[in-house]
Every structure is written in structure tokens, then in C-alpha cells.
C-alpha positions as CSV (number, residue, x, y, z in Angstrom):
1,M,49.8,100.5,46.2
2,T,51.1,99.5,49.7
3,N,50.4,103.0,50.9
4,S,46.8,102.7,50.0
5,R,46.2,100.4,52.9
6,S,46.0,103.4,55.3
7,N,44.4,105.7,52.7
8,R,41.0,104.1,52.1
9,R,38.5,106.5,50.6
10,D,35.0,106.2,49.3
11,F,35.7,104.5,46.0
12,I,32.6,105.6,44.2
13,K,30.9,108.9,44.1
14,G,27.3,108.9,43.0
15,A,26.8,105.2,43.5
16,G,23.2,105.8,44.6
17,A,22.4,107.6,41.4
18,L,23.9,104.7,39.4
19,A,21.9,102.2,41.4
20,A,18.7,104.0,40.4
21,V,19.3,103.3,36.8
22,S,21.3,100.2,36.8
23,A,19.7,96.8,36.3
24,L,22.5,94.5,35.1
25,P,25.8,93.0,36.2
26,L,28.7,95.4,35.7
27,S,31.4,96.1,38.2
28,T,33.6,99.2,38.9
29,V,36.9,99.0,40.6
30,E,38.8,101.9,42.2
31,L,42.3,101.5,43.5
32,A,42.9,104.2,46.2
33,F,46.5,105.3,46.3
34,A,48.2,107.7,48.7
35,D,48.7,109.9,45.6
36,S,45.1,110.5,44.6
37,T,46.1,111.2,41.0
38,K,46.7,107.4,40.7
39,N,43.2,106.4,41.8
40,F,41.3,104.7,39.0
41,T,38.3,102.5,38.2
42,F,37.5,99.9,35.7
43,A,34.3,98.2,34.8
44,Y,33.6,94.5,34.4
45,I,30.9,92.8,32.2
46,S,30.7,89.1,31.6
47,D,28.8,86.2,30.1
48,A,26.5,87.7,27.5
49,H,25.9,84.5,25.5
50,I,24.7,86.2,22.4
51,Q,22.8,83.6,20.4
52,H,22.0,83.6,16.7
53,I,18.6,82.4,15.5
54,K,18.7,83.1,11.7
55,G,19.3,85.9,9.4
56,S,19.4,89.0,11.5
57,E,17.5,87.5,14.4
58,F,19.2,86.9,17.8
59,V,17.8,85.8,21.2
60,R,16.3,89.1,22.4
61,N,16.8,88.4,26.1
62,W,20.6,88.0,25.8
63,D,20.8,91.0,23.4
64,R,19.0,93.2,25.9
65,G,21.3,92.1,28.8
66,L,24.5,93.2,27.0
67,I,22.9,96.3,25.5
68,R,21.8,97.5,29.0
69,A,25.2,96.7,30.6
70,V,27.0,98.7,27.9
71,A,24.7,101.7,28.3
72,E,25.1,101.6,32.1
73,T,28.8,101.4,31.9
74,N,28.9,104.5,29.7
75,L,26.9,106.3,32.5
76,L,29.4,105.5,35.2
77,Q,30.8,108.2,37.4
78,P,33.7,108.4,37.9
79,K,34.4,107.1,34.4
80,P,36.4,103.9,34.3
81,D,39.9,103.9,32.8
82,F,39.0,100.7,30.9
83,V,36.4,97.8,30.7
84,M,37.0,94.1,31.1
85,F,34.7,91.6,29.3
86,G,34.9,88.3,31.1
87,G,34.2,85.8,28.3
88,D,31.3,84.0,26.6
89,L,30.4,86.8,24.3
90,A,28.8,84.2,22.1
91,Q,26.8,81.1,22.7
92,L,28.0,78.8,19.9
93,G,31.0,80.8,18.7
94,T,29.7,81.6,15.2
95,K,30.9,84.6,13.2
96,A,27.4,86.1,13.4
97,E,27.3,85.9,17.1
98,L,30.8,87.3,17.6
99,D,30.2,90.1,15.1
100,H,26.9,91.0,16.7
101,G,28.4,91.0,20.2
102,K,31.4,93.1,19.1
103,A,29.1,95.6,17.5
104,M,27.4,96.1,20.9
105,L,30.8,96.2,22.8
106,D,32.0,98.8,20.3
107,R,29.5,101.2,21.8
108,L,31.6,101.3,25.0
109,Q,33.3,104.6,25.4
110,Y,36.4,103.1,26.9
111,K,39.3,100.8,26.0
112,T,38.1,97.2,26.4
113,H,40.2,94.2,27.4
114,M,38.8,90.7,26.5
115,V,38.8,87.3,28.2
116,M,37.9,84.3,26.1
117,G,35.2,81.8,27.2
118,E,34.6,78.3,26.0
119,H,31.5,79.4,24.1
120,D,33.8,81.8,22.1
121,Y,36.4,79.1,21.5
122,Y,35.3,75.6,20.6
123,L,33.8,76.1,17.2
124,D,37.1,77.2,15.5
125,L,39.4,77.1,18.5
126,G,39.3,80.9,18.8
127,A,40.5,81.8,15.3
128,Y,37.8,84.3,14.5
129,W,37.7,85.6,18.0
130,S,41.5,86.4,17.6
131,E,40.8,88.3,14.4
132,L,38.4,90.5,16.3
133,F,40.0,90.9,19.7
134,G,43.7,89.8,19.6
135,P,45.7,87.4,21.7
136,H,44.1,84.7,23.9
137,Y,46.4,85.6,26.9
138,Y,48.4,88.7,27.8
139,S,49.2,91.1,30.6
140,F,49.4,94.8,31.1
141,D,50.2,97.3,33.8
142,H,48.1,100.1,34.9
143,K,48.9,102.7,37.6
144,G,50.9,100.3,39.8
145,V,48.8,97.2,39.4
146,H,49.8,94.1,37.2
147,F,46.9,92.6,35.3
148,V,47.0,89.2,33.7
149,V,44.5,87.7,31.3
150,L,44.5,83.9,30.8
151,N,42.8,81.6,28.4
152,S,41.7,79.0,31.0
153,I,39.3,77.0,28.9
154,I,41.5,74.9,26.7
155,T,41.6,71.2,27.1
156,Y,43.3,67.9,26.1
157,D,44.5,67.6,22.5
158,E,42.8,64.2,22.1
159,W,39.5,65.6,23.2
160,T,39.8,68.8,21.1
161,H,41.2,67.4,17.8
162,E,40.4,63.7,17.5
163,R,37.1,62.9,19.1
164,W,34.4,64.9,17.1
165,P,33.3,64.5,13.5
166,T,32.7,68.2,13.1
167,P,33.7,71.5,14.8
168,E,30.0,72.1,15.4
169,Q,29.6,68.9,17.4
170,R,32.7,69.8,19.5
171,M,31.1,73.2,20.2
172,L,27.8,71.7,21.2
173,E,29.4,69.2,23.5
174,M,31.4,71.8,25.3
175,A,28.4,74.2,25.5
176,G,26.4,71.8,27.7
177,L,26.5,72.4,31.5
178,D,25.8,69.0,33.0
179,N,27.4,67.1,30.2
180,P,29.4,63.8,30.6
181,N,31.0,64.3,27.2
182,G,32.7,67.5,28.3
183,S,36.3,67.7,29.3
184,P,37.9,69.6,32.1
185,F,39.2,73.1,31.4
186,M,42.9,74.0,31.8
187,V,45.4,76.7,31.2
188,G,48.1,74.4,29.8
189,E,51.8,74.1,30.0
190,K,52.5,76.7,27.3
191,Q,50.6,79.4,29.2
192,R,51.9,78.4,32.6
193,Q,55.5,78.9,31.3
194,W,54.5,82.2,29.8
195,L,52.9,83.3,33.1
196,A,56.0,82.3,35.1
197,K,58.2,84.4,32.9
198,D,55.7,87.3,32.9
199,L,55.6,87.4,36.7
200,E,59.4,87.1,37.1
201,G,59.8,90.9,36.6
202,V,56.9,91.9,38.9
203,A,57.8,93.0,42.4
204,K,56.2,90.8,45.1
205,T,54.7,93.9,46.7
206,T,52.8,94.8,43.5
207,P,49.1,93.9,43.5
208,V,48.4,91.2,40.9
209,V,44.9,90.8,39.5
210,L,44.4,87.7,37.3
211,F,41.3,87.5,35.0
212,S,40.2,84.1,33.8
213,H,36.9,82.7,32.5
214,S,36.8,79.5,34.4
215,P,37.7,79.7,38.1
216,I,41.4,79.0,38.8
217,Q,40.3,76.6,41.5
218,K,38.5,73.3,41.5
219,I,34.8,73.9,42.5
220,Y,32.5,71.4,40.8
221,K,33.7,69.0,38.2
222,G,30.3,67.9,37.0
223,W,29.5,71.3,35.6
224,N,33.1,72.1,34.7
225,F,33.3,74.8,37.3
226,W,36.9,73.5,37.4
227,T,40.4,74.2,36.0
228,E,42.5,71.1,35.9
229,D,45.9,72.8,36.5
230,A,44.5,75.3,39.0
231,E,47.1,74.4,41.6
232,E,50.0,75.2,39.3
233,I,48.6,78.6,38.6
234,Q,48.0,79.3,42.3
235,A,51.6,78.4,43.0
236,L,52.8,81.1,40.7
237,L,50.6,83.6,42.5
238,Q,51.5,82.6,46.0
239,P,54.7,84.7,46.3
240,F,52.7,88.0,45.9
241,A,51.5,89.9,48.9
242,D,48.1,90.8,47.2
243,A,46.8,88.4,44.6
244,T,43.2,88.2,43.3
245,V,41.5,86.0,40.7
246,V,38.3,87.4,39.2
247,Y,36.4,85.0,37.0
248,G,33.0,84.6,35.2
249,H,31.6,81.3,33.8
250,V,29.6,80.3,36.9
251,H,26.8,82.9,36.7
252,Q,26.5,83.1,40.5
253,I,28.1,84.6,43.6
254,Q,31.1,82.7,44.9
255,Y,34.1,83.7,47.0
256,N,37.0,81.8,48.4
257,Q,40.5,82.2,49.9
258,I,43.4,79.8,49.1
259,G,46.6,80.9,50.8
260,N,47.2,84.5,49.9
261,I,44.9,84.4,46.9
262,S,41.3,85.8,47.0
263,F,38.8,84.4,44.5
264,H,35.6,86.3,43.4
265,A,33.0,85.4,40.8
266,V,31.0,88.0,38.9
267,M,27.5,87.9,37.7
268,A,26.3,87.3,34.1
269,T,24.2,89.5,31.9
270,A,22.4,86.5,30.4
271,W,21.0,84.2,33.1
272,P,21.9,82.7,36.5
273,W,23.0,79.1,37.1
274,P,21.8,77.5,40.3
275,Y,24.4,76.6,42.9
276,P,25.7,73.1,42.3
277,Q,24.6,70.2,44.5
278,S,27.0,67.5,45.7
279,Y,26.2,64.7,43.3
280,V,27.8,61.5,44.2
281,Q,29.2,61.0,40.8
282,A,30.8,64.5,40.5
283,E,33.7,65.7,42.6
284,S,32.8,68.8,44.5
285,L,35.0,71.2,46.3
286,L,32.6,74.1,46.8
287,P,33.9,77.5,48.0
288,K,31.9,79.8,50.1
289,L,28.5,80.6,48.4
290,T,26.1,83.3,49.3
291,V,22.3,82.8,49.1
292,P,21.4,79.8,47.0
293,M,19.9,80.7,43.6
294,N,17.7,78.5,41.4
295,R,17.6,78.7,37.6
296,A,16.0,81.9,36.2
297,D,12.4,82.3,36.8
298,P,10.8,82.5,33.3
299,F,8.5,85.3,34.5
300,F,11.4,87.4,35.7
301,E,14.0,87.4,33.0
302,R,16.6,89.1,35.3
303,D,15.9,86.9,38.3
304,A,19.2,86.3,40.2
305,T,21.3,88.4,37.9
306,G,22.9,91.6,39.2
307,W,25.9,93.9,39.1
308,Q,28.6,94.7,41.6
309,F,31.1,97.4,42.5
310,I,34.6,96.0,43.3
311,D,36.7,98.0,45.8
312,L,40.4,97.2,45.7
313,A,41.5,100.0,47.9
314,S,43.0,97.8,50.6
315,G,44.8,95.5,48.1
316,R,42.0,93.0,48.5
317,V,38.7,92.8,46.6
318,A,35.5,93.9,48.3
319,M,32.5,93.0,46.1
320,E,29.4,95.2,46.4
321,Y,26.6,93.1,45.0
322,N,23.4,94.7,43.8
323,L,21.0,91.9,43.2
324,Y,17.7,92.3,41.6
325,N,14.8,90.1,43.0
326,N,17.1,89.3,45.9
327,T,18.8,91.1,48.8
328,N,21.9,93.3,48.2
329,R,25.1,92.1,50.0
330,R,28.8,92.8,50.4
331,V,31.6,90.2,50.2
332,A,34.8,91.7,51.6
333,F,38.2,90.5,52.8
334,N,38.4,90.3,56.6
335,P,42.0,90.8,57.7
336,T,41.2,89.2,61.1
337,T,40.1,85.8,59.6
338,G,42.3,86.1,56.4
339,Q,39.5,85.4,54.0
340,P,36.6,87.0,52.1
341,E,33.3,87.0,54.1
342,D,29.7,87.8,53.4
343,S,29.0,90.3,56.2
344,A,25.3,89.8,56.2
345,Y,25.0,86.1,55.6
346,Q,28.1,84.6,57.2
347,A,26.1,82.8,59.9
348,V,24.0,79.9,58.5
349,G,21.0,81.0,60.7
350,S,21.0,84.5,59.1
351,R,20.8,83.3,55.5
352,I,17.6,83.8,53.5
353,A,16.0,80.7,52.1
354,P,16.7,79.6,48.4
355,Q,14.2,81.0,45.9
356,T,11.4,78.5,45.2
357,H,8.7,80.7,43.7
358,Y,8.2,78.7,40.5
């Protein structure tokens, strides 16, 4: 991968054709090696929030979001080597929701790797999800890149096991966004020990891409855009020349740089969250944000959702966001400043105003 720094190439052919038919968040990644036979792409879909109503009825809007993302992923050229799903397949973690979501993901024509979200987990602590998709955390290597998947949404045993009269109540409490009864997410000591051992055998020059659901950084505690042991995970990634964390959960564009680690959020197929405000009662360590987004306009069901290409040819992520009902933009690592930057909206004076049309 180190040779790829001087061998950047157009990472997508036919991107314009895809843009003409694409309307949802999905991401393709191509890693450009000196040996072109090692170039590859993968696709990223996240946060479908499939919600069961009754019988065979599900919330149509969220269904349509995932159905379109799957269909568009199957149309990608070049075809991705695999697909990542970034968590929150279900809304309340029920068997009906997970089965329904899996049936849609099964239409993907590629191998799919899964990340667990809190909406998948807190009803039965991931038991049925594991039956369908396998382990909660794992790693794999693909064409010179080391990929790690973490379950970043576990929390304290007391909160998880002793506080709630029913699993349903626990799930409902964790499903709320601005909820004082929630509890901070974390990776936990067991996974941290596993990660340390997993990374021991990886050369420090090998690009490492870590997938989590919650951000492995502390952004906004009031909405649980927060991982309690983020610094411990960051410390394990610091020795690597190229380290990237890609996460879902926040339903908005965010980017940040901490030491050698670049952080990038992806969009959701369900709905957007607004950017958090700095409430006095909630600790806030906001990273760089792009153009502020409000909650979804009920008259535009895809307002502030979008999809993105991810170019890793330089060893650092460059996010190519295609935003519907907003202006497309690119967030890429700037080697001069040593951090990701939004090339169009870096200066405050050049940013467009927040959406206020409802």
C-alpha cells in the first residue's frame, strides 16, 4: 500500500452514470496499489432502522431506503469486492425487524460484513443478531489492508442487567436520542484486549481501517455520539502510519483528525439527525462539521440523506459526498495541514446557511 501514494488513479469509472441513478447513501472505496491487480472497491451502507408495525407491515420509508441502497450497490461499476453494513439494521431489535432487514441485505450480490448497532443489540443483547450474522467483533485482511470491526455500543453491566424490568424497556431507553436515561457506549476491556492482540501481528506500515457504529471519539454526550473508552482504542491505533475510523450512528457528515487517526462519518438510509447544539448540561467536543442539517423535512423524505464514494488511494480517506436537497462536497485529507478538510466549505464565510424551509 505504501507504493500507492505515488500511484493515485481515478478510483471510480462511470461515477457519473451511477450518480444519475443513485439516490441513497452508499459508499465505494478503491485502494490504488502500484500493482493494479490489487486495486479493489467496497461499498458501505448504514443505519436502515427497519421498523415493524404489525404482521407483515413495516415502516415503508425505512424499507424503501434500504431497498434502494441494495439495488444501487448491485449496479456499481467497478463491482465492489465486498459490502460493509454499518449497524442499526433494526429499530427495536426484534426478530421480525432483523429477519426483514436480512432478507433485503441477502439481495446484495457480494459478501457482506456486518457492524452491530445499539438498535440491533439492546433487546436481547445481540443474541438473535449473532444467529443471523455471526460474531460481534472480528478482523480480516484484504489485499494488503487490515480491517477491524468492533462492537462499540456496549455499556455498564449495572445499566444493562439490573436497571430495567424488561428487555423491551431497556431497548426503548437506549433507542432514544436525547434521553437522560441512556448510558454512554463503550468497547469494553474484553474487546480492547482482543484488539491489542489482533494488532500485534500487523506491520505498522499496513493501512488499518476500523469500523464501528458509534464514533471512536467523544463528540456529544447528550445524544450518545460518544464512546466512553475512545482514548484507549485511539492509543492502540496511534502506532500505525495510516489509520482510519469509519462510523455510522450519527446520521450526518462529520470529520476529524486526532493524531494519526482520521475519522469519517457516513450517511444513513433512514433519516438525518440535525447537528448537535452545545447544551450546557451535555458535554460537547464537536469535530469538524460540514453544512448544518436540520431534522428531515416531512415533505422531502430523503432530505439531508445522501451517499458517498470513499477514496483510500493515498492511504487516507477522501469522502465524496453526493447530497440530495443540498450541495455535493468533498472531504479529503490535506497532507499540508495534516487533517481532513472540506474543500468547499472550510472557510466560515463560504458555508451555506442551515436548512430552515419547514
